[in-house]
C-alpha positions in Angstrom: -11.5 3.6 32.1 -11.0 4.8 28.6 -12.2 2.4 25.8 -9.5 1.5 23.4 -9.7 2.8 19.8 -7.8 2.3 16.5 -6.3 4.8 14.0 -5.6 4.1 10.4 -3.7 6.5 8.2 -3.1 6.6 4.5 -0.4 9.1 4.0 0.0 9.5 0.2 1.5 12.0 -2.0 -1.8 13.6 -3.1 -3.8 13.3 0.2 -3.7 11.9 3.7 -6.8 9.9 4.8 -7.2 9.4 8.5 -9.8 7.0 10.0 -10.5 6.6 13.7 -12.5 3.5 14.8 -13.4 1.2 17.6 -11.9 -2.3 17.7 -14.9 -3.8 16.0 -14.4 -1.5 13.0 -17.2 1.0 13.8 -15.9 4.3 12.4 -15.9 7.2 14.8 -14.5 9.7 12.4 -12.9 9.9 8.9 -11.1 13.0 7.6 -8.8 13.9 4.7 -5.9 16.5 4.4 -2.9 17.4 2.5 -0.6 14.7 1.1 2.6 14.0 3.1 4.9 12.0 1.0 7.7 11.5 3.6 10.3 11.3 0.8 9.6 14.7 -0.6 7.8 16.8 2.1 9.4 18.4 5.1 8.9 17.0 8.6 7.2 20.2 9.7 4.5 19.6 7.2 4.0 16.1 8.4 3.4 17.3 11.9 1.1 20.1 10.8 -1.1 17.8 8.7 -1.3 15.0 11.2 -2.0 17.4 14.2 -4.8 19.1 12.0 -6.3 15.8 11.1 -6.4 14.4 14.7 -8.0 17.6 15.7 -10.6 17.6 13.0 -11.5 13.9 13.8 -11.7 14.7 17.5 -9.4 11.8 18.2 -8.9 11.1 22.0 -5.1 10.6 22.0 -4.9 8.5 25.2 -7.6 6.1 23.8 -5.7 5.1 20.7 -4.3 1.5 21.3 -3.0 0.8 17.8 -2.0 2.9 14.9 -1.4 1.5 11.4 0.0 3.9 8.8 0.8 3.4 5.2 3.2 6.1 3.9 4.4 7.1 0.5 8.2 7.4 0.7 8.5 4.5 3.0 11.7 3.2 1.3 13.9 5.9 2.8 14.9 4.5 6.2 15.9 7.9 7.8 12.6 9.6 6.8 10.6 6.5 8.0 12.3 6.6 11.5 11.4 10.3 11.7 7.9 9.7 10.8 7.5 6.9 13.3 9.0 9.1 16.0 6.5 11.7 15.3 3.6 9.4 15.4 4.8 8.1 18.8 5.0 11.6 20.1 1.6 12.4 19.1 0.1 9.1 20.3 2.4 7.9 23.2 0.1 5.1 24.4 -0.3 3.5 20.9 1.5 0.5 19.3 2.6 1.5 15.9 2.8 -0.4 12.6 4.3 1.5 9.6 4.0 0.0 6.1 4.4 1.2 2.5 1.4 2.8 1.1 1.0 0.1 -1.5 0.8 -2.6 1.3 -2.2 -1.0 2.9 -3.7 -0.5 -0.6 -3.4 -4.2 -1.2 -4.8 -5.1 2.1 -7.9 -3.0 1.3 -8.1 -4.2 -2.2 -8.3 -8.0 -1.3 -9.8 -7.6 2.2 -6.7 -9.2 3.6 -6.9 -12.3 1.3 -4.0 -13.4 -1.0 -4.0 -11.5 -4.3 -2.3 -8.9 -6.4 -2.9 -5.1 -6.8 -1.8 -3.1 -9.9 -1.6 0.6 -9.4 -1.6 2.5 -12.7 -2.1 6.2 -12.3 0.6 8.8 -13.0 3.1 6.1 -12.1 2.7 2.3 -11.9 3.5 -0.5 -9.3 2.2 -3.9 -8.5 2.3 -5.7 -5.3 1.1 -9.1 -4.0 0.6 -11.1 -0.8 0.5 -14.9 -0.8 -1.0 -17.6 1.5 2.0 -17.4 3.9 1.6 -13.7 4.2 4.7 -12.8 2.2 4.5 -9.3 0.6 6.3 -8.7 -2.6 6.4 -5.7 -5.0 7.2 -5.2 -8.7 7.9 -1.9 -10.4 7.2 1.5 -8.8 10.7 2.8 -9.7 9.5 6.3 -10.6 9.4 8.1 -13.9 13.1 8.3 -14.3 13.7 4.6 -14.0 10.3 2.9 -14.7 6.6 3.5 -14.4 6.0 1.6 -17.6 2.2 1.4 -18.5 1.4 4.3 -16.4 -0.3 7.5 -17.4 3.0 9.3 -17.6 4.5 6.5 -19.7 1.5 6.5 -22.2 1.8 10.4 -22.6 5.5 10.2 -23.1 5.2 7.4 -25.7 2.6 9.6 -27.6 5.0 12.5 -27.9 7.8 10.2 -28.9 5.6 8.6 -31.7 4.8 12.1 -33.1 8.4 13.3 -33.0 9.5 10.1 -34.7 6.9 10.6 -37.5 8.0 14.4 -37.8 11.6 13.3 -38.4 10.5 10.7 -41.0 11.5 7.4 -39.3 8.2 6.8 -37.5 4.8 5.9 -38.7 2.2 8.6 -39.3 -0.3 9.2 -36.6 -3.2 11.3 -35.8 -1.7 11.9 -32.3 -0.2 15.0 -33.8 -3.6 16.6 -34.0 -4.5 15.4 -30.6 -1.4 16.8 -29.0 -1.7 20.0 -30.9 -5.0 20.6 -29.3 -3.8 19.5 -25.9 -0.8 21.9 -26.0 -2.6 24.7 -27.7 0.1 24.7 -30.4 1.3 22.5 -33.3 5.0 23.6 -32.7 6.7 20.4 -31.2 9.5 22.6 -30.0 6.9 24.3 -27.8 5.8 21.0 -26.5 9.3 20.1 -25.4 9.7 23.5 -23.9 6.6 23.1 -21.8 7.8 19.6 -20.6 11.3 20.8 -19.7 10.1 23.9 -18.0 7.5 22.3 -15.7 8.5 21.0 -12.2 6.2 18.1 -12.6 6.4 16.7 -16.2 5.0 13.3 -15.1 1.7 14.8 -14.3 1.7 16.9 -17.4 2.3 13.8 -19.6 -0.2 11.7 -17.6 -3.0 14.1 -18.7 -2.4 13.1 -22.3 -3.2 9.4 -21.6 -7.0 9.6 -22.0 -6.4 11.5 -25.3 -4.2 8.5 -26.6 -7.1 6.2 -25.6 -9.6 8.3 -27.6 -7.3 8.3 -30.6 -6.8 4.5 -30.3 -10.7 3.9 -30.1 -10.9 6.0 -33.3 -8.6 3.7 -35.2 -5.1 5.3 -34.9 -2.6 2.4 -35.1 0.2 4.1 -33.2 -2.1 5.1 -30.3 -3.4 1.5 -30.2 0.2 0.1 -30.2 1.0 2.3 -27.2 -1.9 1.0 -25.2 -1.1 -2.6 -26.1 2.5 -2.2 -25.0 1.3 -0.6 -21.7 -1.0 -3.6 -21.1 1.9 -5.9 -21.7 4.1 -4.1 -19.2 1.4 -4.0 -16.4 0.6 -7.8 -17.1 4.2 -8.6 -16.8 4.4 -7.2 -13.3 1.5 -9.5 -12.3 3.2 -12.5 -14.0 6.4 -11.8 -12.1 4.6 -11.7 -8.8 2.5 -14.8 -9.5 5.7 -16.8 -10.3 7.4 -15.9 -7.1 4.5 -16.0 -4.6 2.5 -18.9 -3.4 -0.8 -17.7 -4.6 -4.0 -19.7 -5.0 -5.1 -20.4 -8.6 -8.1 -18.0 -8.3 -6.2 -15.1 -6.8 -7.8 -11.8 -7.7 -6.0 -9.0 -9.7 -7.3 -5.7 -8.4 -6.7 -2.5 -10.5 -6.5 1.1 -9.1 -5.6 4.3 -10.8 -6.8 6.6 -13.5 -5.3 4.6 -16.3 -7.8 1.8 -15.9 -10.8 4.2 -16.1 -10.7 5.0 -19.9 -8.3 2.5 -21.3 -10.6 -0.2 -22.8 -7.9 -1.4 -25.3 -5.3 -1.5 -22.5 -7.5 -3.5 -20.1 -8.5 -6.0 -22.9 -4.8 -6.6 -23.6 -3.9 -6.8 -19.9 -6.5 -9.6 -19.5 -5.4 -11.4 -22.5 -1.8 -11.4 -21.5 -2.5 -12.7 -18.0 -4.5 -15.6 -19.5 -1.7 -16.3 -22.0 1.1 -16.2 -19.5 -0.7 -17.7 -16.5 -2.6 -20.5 -18.1 -3.6 -22.1 -14.7 -4.9 -18.8 -13.3 -8.7 -18.9 -12.5 -9.1 -15.5 -10.9 -10.5 -12.3 -12.3 -9.6 -8.7 -12.7 -11.6 -6.5 -10.5 -11.8 -3.2 -8.6 -10.7 -3.2 -4.9 -13.0 -4.2 -2.1 -11.9 -1.3 0.2 -9.9 1.8 0.2 -6.3 1.9 1.3 -7.1 3.5 4.7 -9.7 0.8 5.3 -6.9 -1.7 4.6 -4.9 0.0 7.3 -7.8 -0.5 9.7 -7.8 -4.2 8.9 -4.2 -4.4 9.9 -4.7 -2.4 13.0 -7.6 -4.8 14.0 -5.4 -7.9 13.6 -2.6 -6.2 15.5 -5.1 -5.3 18.3 -6.1 -8.9 18.8 -2.6 -10.4 18.2 
């Protein structure tokens, strides 16, 4: 008789993380591959990446009893159905649970306990789960409609501040020198040309965010104001979730993403705003307990014994 196993998948836009484990959580294999955001990548790529990872991990297909996959692009129903169908073809004996990528990230961040996760990298989103198990998100609308407080947003606001100063209706800022070094030219027209030519302006702008932090730490008022506004936006996401979910007073707020790594002014403001706007909150801001794929494994374990 084949012993049952579990499969956890974090299918993000940047990378796909696959973990094969026994029901008690003992890891049999863990491998990484190319990202397969199902909203933007073709189904042929999904299949190629998944088959490659299953092979690299040495997964015994017939042994897999439960699969939990968190996927970027989950909000598109037709793509979600295609992805679920593909997983079922690859692992015909397994029960499947498909979740948004942020849901497994939250599961890993809090270890399955009630709490809130704030992701602020190139983009931004927050999600929370309460004592009744209700899941709720805030933000995550993408760079065209939102992503306030993200690396992209910080970079964009830095360029806007310089352009406003150039035209005489904005305050002076040393961000001009910072951006001149970053773009390799002081010609703002060249900056705009570079942004509008690239296929991925959000990533290009996100690379500017650490430079804004440096300028703010050196005393530039405009740079500091951008980071303060970013902290306000991100705290607002948490406040919204806290007011609509039944969370304990000491719920954790976990932070993930590149923005949190270098933005001390932003993080300070974020904490201050949470304290001001949630006076009864007794929790703390802290890093996640586990990685998203480990969160998916926790879900798979619960499903195994349900």
